[in-house]
C-alpha positions as CSV (number, residue, x, y, z in Angstrom):
1,M,-18.2,30.2,-16.5
2,A,-15.9,28.3,-14.2
3,A,-16.9,24.7,-13.4
4,R,-18.5,24.3,-10.0
5,T,-17.0,21.8,-7.5
6,P,-19.6,19.1,-6.8
7,P,-20.8,19.0,-3.2
8,P,-19.4,16.2,-1.1
9,P,-21.6,13.0,-0.8
10,S,-24.1,13.1,2.0
11,R,-23.1,9.5,3.0
12,P,-19.6,7.9,3.1
13,V,-18.7,6.2,-0.2
14,G,-17.9,2.5,0.2
15,S,-18.7,-0.6,2.3
16,V,-17.8,-1.6,5.8
17,T,-14.8,-3.9,5.9
18,R,-14.3,-6.8,8.3
19,G,-12.1,-4.5,10.4
20,T,-9.4,-7.1,11.2
21,T,-6.3,-5.4,12.5
22,H,-3.3,-6.1,14.6
23,P,-0.4,-4.0,15.9
24,N,2.6,-3.9,13.5
25,R,0.5,-5.5,10.7
26,L,1.5,-2.8,8.3
27,R,5.1,-2.2,9.3
28,R,6.5,-3.3,6.0
29,M,4.3,-1.0,4.0
30,D,5.0,1.9,6.5
31,R,8.7,1.3,6.2
32,W,8.6,1.5,2.4
33,I,6.5,4.6,2.5
34,A,8.9,6.4,4.9
35,A,11.9,5.4,2.8
36,T,10.4,6.3,-0.7
37,H,8.0,9.1,0.0
38,G,9.2,10.5,3.3
39,A,11.2,13.2,1.7
40,A,8.2,14.4,-0.3
41,L,6.1,14.5,2.8
42,G,8.8,16.4,4.6
43,R,8.8,19.1,1.9
44,A,5.0,19.5,1.7
45,R,3.7,22.7,3.1
46,A,1.0,21.0,5.2
47,P,1.5,17.3,4.9
48,V,-1.5,15.1,5.6
49,A,-1.4,11.3,5.5
50,V,-4.7,9.4,5.5
51,D,-5.1,5.9,6.9
52,L,-8.2,4.8,5.0
53,G,-10.2,2.0,6.5
54,Y,-8.0,1.5,9.6
55,G,-10.4,-1.1,11.0
56,A,-11.9,-2.1,14.3
57,A,-8.9,-0.6,16.3
58,P,-6.7,2.4,15.5
59,W,-3.3,0.7,15.8
60,T,-2.3,1.2,12.2
61,A,-3.0,5.0,12.3
62,V,-1.1,5.4,15.6
63,E,1.8,3.5,14.1
64,L,1.8,5.4,10.8
65,L,2.2,8.7,12.6
66,A,5.1,7.2,14.7
67,R,6.9,5.9,11.5
68,L,6.4,9.0,9.4
69,R,7.4,11.6,12.0
70,P,11.2,10.9,11.9
71,V,11.2,11.6,8.1
72,A,8.4,14.2,8.1
73,P,8.2,16.0,11.5
74,R,5.2,18.1,10.5
75,V,3.1,15.3,9.1
76,R,-0.5,14.8,10.4
77,V,-2.3,11.5,10.2
78,V,-6.1,11.3,9.7
79,G,-7.7,7.9,10.3
80,I,-10.9,7.5,8.2
81,E,-13.4,4.8,8.8
82,I,-16.9,4.3,7.4
83,E,-18.2,2.6,10.5
84,P,-19.3,5.1,13.2
85,A,-18.6,2.8,16.2
86,R,-15.0,2.4,15.0
87,V,-14.5,6.2,14.8
88,A,-15.9,6.6,18.3
89,G,-13.6,3.9,19.6
90,A,-10.6,5.6,18.1
91,K,-11.3,9.1,19.5
92,P,-9.6,8.5,22.8
93,Y,-6.3,7.9,20.9
94,E,-6.4,11.3,19.3
95,R,-3.4,13.6,20.0
96,E,-1.4,16.3,18.3
97,G,-1.0,15.2,14.7
98,L,-3.5,12.3,14.9
99,S,-7.3,12.5,14.4
100,F,-10.1,10.2,13.4
101,R,-13.3,10.8,11.4
102,R,-16.0,9.0,9.6
103,G,-15.8,8.7,5.8
104,G,-15.0,6.5,2.8
105,F,-13.5,6.8,-0.6
106,E,-14.5,10.5,-0.8
107,V,-11.7,11.1,1.8
108,P,-13.3,14.0,3.7
109,L,-10.8,16.5,5.1
110,D,-11.3,19.9,6.5
111,G,-11.7,22.7,3.9
112,G,-11.3,20.3,1.0
113,E,-7.7,19.7,2.0
114,R,-5.9,17.2,-0.3
115,P,-3.7,14.5,1.3
116,A,-0.1,14.0,0.4
117,L,-0.5,10.3,1.2
118,I,-3.4,7.9,1.3
119,R,-2.7,4.4,2.6
120,A,-5.6,1.9,1.9
121,A,-4.5,-1.5,3.2
122,N,-6.8,-4.5,3.0
123,V,-9.7,-2.3,2.0
124,L,-10.5,-3.5,-1.5
125,R,-10.2,-7.2,-0.8
126,Q,-14.0,-7.5,-0.5
127,Y,-14.7,-5.6,-3.7
128,D,-15.1,-7.0,-7.3
129,E,-12.1,-6.6,-9.6
130,E,-14.3,-4.5,-11.9
131,Q,-14.7,-1.9,-9.1
132,V,-11.0,-1.3,-8.4
133,E,-10.2,1.1,-11.3
134,A,-13.0,3.4,-10.3
135,V,-11.9,3.4,-6.7
136,W,-8.3,4.1,-7.7
137,R,-9.4,7.0,-9.9
138,R,-11.5,8.5,-7.1
139,L,-8.7,8.2,-4.5
140,C,-6.0,9.5,-6.9
141,G,-8.3,12.4,-7.7
142,R,-8.1,13.4,-4.0
143,L,-4.3,13.5,-3.8
144,A,-2.4,16.7,-3.6
145,P,0.1,17.4,-6.4
146,G,3.0,14.9,-5.9
147,G,0.8,12.8,-3.6
148,L,0.9,9.0,-3.3
149,L,-1.8,6.3,-2.9
150,V,-0.6,3.0,-1.6
151,E,-3.2,0.2,-1.9
152,G,-2.6,-3.4,-1.1
153,T,-3.1,-6.5,1.0
154,C,-1.2,-8.4,3.7
155,D,-1.6,-11.4,6.0
156,E,-2.9,-11.0,9.5
157,I,0.4,-10.5,11.1
158,G,2.2,-8.6,8.3
159,R,4.6,-11.3,7.2
160,R,3.6,-11.1,3.5
161,H,2.4,-8.0,1.7
162,V,1.9,-6.8,-1.9
163,W,0.9,-3.3,-2.7
164,V,0.4,-0.9,-5.7
165,A,1.8,2.6,-5.5
166,L,-0.2,5.2,-7.5
167,G,0.2,8.9,-8.2
168,P,-2.4,11.4,-9.5
169,E,-1.7,10.0,-13.0
170,G,-2.4,6.4,-12.0
171,A,-0.6,3.2,-11.1
172,R,3.2,3.3,-11.0
173,T,4.7,0.2,-9.3
174,V,3.9,-3.1,-7.5
175,T,5.9,-4.0,-4.4
176,F,6.3,-7.5,-3.0
177,A,7.5,-7.6,0.7
178,T,8.0,-10.5,3.0
179,R,9.7,-11.7,6.2
180,L,12.3,-13.8,4.5
181,G,12.7,-16.4,7.2
182,S,9.1,-17.5,6.6
183,L,9.3,-17.7,2.8
184,E,9.4,-21.1,1.0
185,R,9.0,-19.6,-2.5
186,P,8.2,-16.2,-3.8
187,S,4.9,-17.3,-5.3
188,D,3.6,-17.8,-1.8
189,L,3.0,-14.1,-2.0
190,A,0.3,-14.7,-4.7
191,E,-2.4,-15.1,-2.1
192,R,-1.7,-11.4,-1.0
193,L,-1.9,-9.9,-4.5
194,P,-4.1,-6.8,-4.4
195,K,-7.6,-7.1,-5.9
196,A,-6.5,-5.7,-9.3
197,L,-4.1,-8.6,-9.8
198,I,-5.2,-11.6,-7.7
199,H,-7.6,-13.0,-10.2
200,R,-5.0,-12.5,-13.0
201,N,-2.5,-15.0,-11.6
202,V,-3.3,-17.4,-14.5
203,P,-1.4,-18.5,-17.6
204,G,-1.3,-15.8,-20.2
205,E,-1.3,-12.9,-17.7
206,A,1.9,-10.9,-16.9
207,V,1.7,-11.3,-13.1
208,H,1.6,-15.1,-13.5
209,A,4.7,-15.0,-15.7
210,F,6.4,-12.8,-13.2
211,L,5.7,-15.1,-10.3
212,R,6.9,-18.0,-12.4
213,D,10.2,-16.3,-13.1
214,F,10.4,-15.2,-9.5
215,D,10.2,-18.8,-8.4
216,R,12.7,-20.0,-11.0
217,A,15.2,-17.3,-10.0
218,W,14.7,-18.2,-6.3
219,A,15.4,-21.9,-7.1
220,A,18.5,-21.0,-9.1
221,A,19.8,-18.9,-6.1
222,A,19.5,-21.9,-3.7
223,P,23.3,-22.1,-3.2
224,Y,23.2,-18.6,-1.6
225,A,20.8,-19.9,1.1
226,S,23.9,-21.0,3.0
227,L,24.7,-17.2,3.4
228,G,21.2,-16.5,4.6
229,A,17.8,-15.9,3.1
230,R,18.6,-12.2,2.6
231,Q,21.5,-13.0,0.3
232,R,19.4,-15.5,-1.6
233,W,16.7,-12.8,-2.1
234,I,19.2,-10.3,-3.4
235,R,20.6,-12.8,-5.8
236,T,17.1,-13.6,-7.0
237,A,16.3,-9.9,-7.5
238,R,19.5,-9.4,-9.6
239,A,18.5,-12.3,-11.8
240,L,14.9,-11.0,-12.2
241,A,16.2,-7.6,-13.1
242,V,17.6,-9.0,-16.4
243,D,14.1,-9.5,-17.8
244,W,11.8,-7.4,-15.6
245,P,11.8,-3.7,-14.9
246,L,12.6,-3.5,-11.2
247,T,12.7,0.0,-9.8
248,D,14.7,-0.6,-6.6
249,G,18.1,-2.0,-5.7
250,P,20.0,-3.8,-3.0
251,R,19.2,-1.3,-0.2
252,R,15.5,-2.2,-0.5
253,W,16.1,-5.9,-1.4
254,R,17.9,-6.3,1.8
255,Q,14.6,-5.5,3.6
256,G,12.8,-8.4,1.9
257,E,11.3,-6.1,-0.8
258,L,11.2,-6.1,-4.5
259,T,9.4,-3.4,-6.7
260,V,8.5,-3.8,-10.4
261,R,6.9,-1.3,-12.7
262,W,3.1,-1.5,-13.0
263,E,3.2,-1.6,-16.8
264,A,5.0,-4.9,-16.6
265,L,2.3,-6.6,-14.6
266,R,-0.7,-4.8,-16.0
267,P,-3.7,-7.1,-16.5
268,L,-4.7,-8.0,-20.1
269,G,-8.0,-6.6,-21.4
């Protein structure tokens, strides 16, 4: 006998977040998603992108649609929030390709539809580290084949951001992104590490060693500062790539980004 699909939960799964949000807060993450996953979204038969936990105002979902449409003209964005008042407040912003509904980590979509993208920014910050893996598994289990989960944290105005990209099989990469003009040293990004890594920034853990090497490479590249922060960042990335498995190259580095394989930063134990 075929296994029966369990019924959806009667209540949204998860907890209400603080809801802090600002226009353009997630522009760095959106830009990376459009560049690295836009082609896959464009090829999908019915591409749906979920903005999970968009917060007290719907700006991030509105912006996600605008940033994905140039690379995936048929994409639809669904903003999902666990707090009913936030969903009600977002409803006036609905239009073709953009809708809002109540929900949580169960990611409720019509007809059991599976999203090609789930973006969960600043959602897991309030959770315990021990809860992260179960949430990741649940969200990855909702993805369509070839889908992408992007989960991470940024500051209030989007200058500094670190996120993990995951597929149905699990975590793939970690991306560090920053406005270079505001950066003193790469380890300043440590305070924006996602929940799976932020408490692992201690001696003996891989992410601590990576940030240490990041700072050393940045210091060694100081002579390139006369050519601008962008050239210094590119030189730093080239030096890091000798010992760390970076997955991107100068085209992304020029944007103030750097992506490393998850396996290299995976927490011990």
